[in-house]
C-alpha positions in Angstrom: -0.1 -0.1 0.0 1.3 3.3 -0.8 0.4 6.4 1.3 0.9 10.0 1.3 1.3 12.5 -1.5 3.3 11.3 -4.5 4.1 12.3 -7.7 6.2 10.9 -10.9 6.9 10.9 -14.5 5.6 8.2 -16.6 8.6 5.8 -16.9 7.4 2.5 -18.4 3.7 3.2 -18.3 3.7 3.6 -14.7 4.2 7.1 -12.6 7.1 6.8 -9.9 5.4 6.5 -6.4 7.1 9.0 -4.1 5.3 10.9 -1.2 5.8 11.5 2.5 3.3 9.0 4.4 3.2 10.0 7.9 0.1 7.8 8.5 -2.5 10.5 9.2 -5.8 9.3 10.4 -9.3 11.3 9.9 -12.5 10.6 12.0 -15.7 12.1 11.2 -17.2 14.8 13.7 -20.6 14.0 12.9 -23.1 13.9 10.5 -26.0 16.1 9.0 -29.4 14.3 9.5 -32.3 15.5 6.7 -35.9 14.5 7.5 -38.3 16.0 5.3 -37.2 19.9 5.7 -35.7 20.0 8.7 -31.7 19.3 9.1 -29.9 18.9 12.5 -26.3 17.9 13.3 -25.7 14.6 15.0 -22.1 14.5 16.6 -20.3 11.4 16.5 -19.0 10.6 20.2 -16.7 7.7 20.7 -17.9 6.4 24.1 -14.9 4.2 24.5 -12.5 7.5 24.1 -14.5 9.4 26.4 -14.3 6.3 29.0 -10.8 5.8 28.5 -10.4 9.7 29.1 -12.1 9.7 32.2 -10.0 6.8 33.6 -7.1 8.4 33.0 -8.0 11.9 34.6 -9.1 9.6 37.5 -5.4 7.8 37.9 -3.8 11.5 37.5 -5.9 12.9 39.9 -5.6 10.1 42.8 -1.8 10.2 42.1 -2.1 13.9 42.5 -3.9 13.6 45.9 -1.5 10.9 47.1 1.2 13.1 46.8 -0.3 16.0 48.6 -1.2 13.5 51.3 2.3 12.3 51.9 3.5 16.1 51.7 1.2 17.4 54.4 2.5 14.2 56.6 6.0 15.6 56.8 
């Protein structure tokens, strides 16, 4: 698979495949839902990412609270 932008010249009937493939990824932000004459925006929410983000915040908060508690004991 060739990734990234590329260009080249015709050599033997095929263009040379060159380019910078940095592995970027695009995710949809949402979708417009059209029903009759009404249009509304429905955001795409990845529940797994929301849960993972909450867990990371909780772990960091617990580590900070533990550090504060240890400092106050001294």
